[in-house]
Wavefront OBJ file of the C-alpha trace (Angstrom):
o trace
v 0.006 0.006 -0.026
v 1.297 3.425 -0.898
v 0.726 6.728 0.836
v 0.893 9.978 -1.059
v 2.729 12.899 0.512
v 2.118 16.619 -0.005
v 4.044 16.583 -3.294
v 1.779 13.745 -4.560
v 4.807 11.477 -4.811
v 4.083 7.911 -3.706
v 5.765 7.008 -0.467
v 6.089 3.286 0.191
v 5.454 1.836 3.629
v 8.035 -0.307 5.267
v 7.285 -3.951 5.768
v 6.553 -5.370 9.186
v 10.046 -6.935 9.480
v 11.637 -3.602 8.435
v 9.644 -1.817 11.117
v 10.588 -4.391 13.732
v 14.264 -4.105 12.812
v 14.052 -0.341 13.255
v 12.209 -0.789 16.548
v 14.787 -3.331 17.754
v 17.618 -0.876 16.961
v 15.814 1.789 18.983
v 15.403 -0.552 21.910
v 19.053 -1.603 21.814
v 20.129 2.028 21.604
v 17.966 2.784 24.637
v 19.810 0.116 26.621
v 17.195 -2.609 26.259
v 19.341 -5.164 24.554
v 17.258 -8.209 25.516
v 14.071 -6.599 24.254
v 15.805 -5.517 21.064
v 17.092 -9.057 20.508
v 13.605 -10.476 20.972
v 12.182 -7.981 18.476
v 14.948 -8.800 15.950
v 14.128 -12.501 16.386
v 10.434 -11.777 15.724
v 11.365 -9.884 12.552
v 13.529 -12.792 11.364
v 10.704 -15.255 12.060
v 8.231 -13.153 10.092
v 10.644 -13.074 7.144
v 11.083 -16.880 7.370
v 7.317 -17.378 7.410
v 6.765 -14.943 4.513
v 9.325 -16.893 2.478
v 7.623 -20.181 3.370
v 4.205 -18.836 2.328
v 5.688 -17.719 -0.998
v 7.248 -21.126 -1.576
v 3.982 -22.921 -0.714
v 2.038 -20.613 -2.991
v 4.419 -21.363 -5.843
v 3.977 -25.074 -5.220
v 0.197 -24.688 -5.247
v 0.361 -22.714 -8.506
v 2.429 -25.449 -10.112
v 0.056 -28.147 -8.894
v -2.928 -26.219 -10.208
v -1.265 -25.900 -13.630
v -0.464 -29.608 -13.719
v -4.051 -30.441 -12.795
v -5.297 -28.211 -15.608
v -2.931 -29.934 -18.033
v -4.110 -33.350 -16.909
v -7.741 -32.326 -17.271
v -7.137 -31.054 -20.781
v -5.375 -34.347 -21.726
v -8.187 -36.459 -20.269
v -10.833 -34.423 -22.131
v -8.850 -34.770 -25.386
v -8.752 -38.560 -24.945
v -12.460 -38.732 -24.102
v -13.506 -36.592 -27.061
v -11.685 -38.854 -29.568
l 1 2 3 4 5 6 7 8 9 10 11 12 13 14 15 16 17 18 19 20 21 22 23 24 25 26 27 28 29 30 31 32 33 34 35 36 37 38 39 40 41 42 43 44 45 46 47 48 49 50 51 52 53 54 55 56 57 58 59 60 61 62 63 64 65 66 67 68 69 70 71 72 73 74 75 76 77 78 79 80
């Protein structure tokens, strides 16, 4: 999602992991190293899960395409 600023230029929002990384750095700078480390770990886990979702979606897309191909082949055989 984009937000437009006063100059009508699109400004992109940071992702949740980016925000958490920034928040972690702020916490560490404020002397809260343990809290910062926990937040960094959460950001890393979110990235890992986003990558996993992307991989699973790609697998689902491939399976759907293969099913469509199989359906087309079966219909071609039946219609002969």
